[in-house]
Residue, then its C-alpha position, 0 to 999 in steps of 0.5 A: m793429760v792436762f785436760i783430764v786433770f784440770a778440766p773438772r776443777l775449772n768446770g767446778w770453779l766456773l759453776g761456783m762462779g754462777a755459770s750455767p753448766a752449758v756455759a761452763e763446758e764451753l768456757v773449759q773447751e775454749a780455755f784448753l783450745r787456747l792452751v793448745r794453740h799457744a803452747g809453743r809460747l810457754n816456757d819449759d818451766t811454765r805451770v798451767g795450774a793455779 
């Protein structure tokens, strides 16, 4: 669910910062992979949105 909500926003932000579409897609994927890998470290009240 988090990916569906935040991926387009993150991708748009990266594109606005000048990333190419391919680089933006790769960075979005990496960000969410790291989120999943480290989800156990997050507090229960952690908000992943800005």
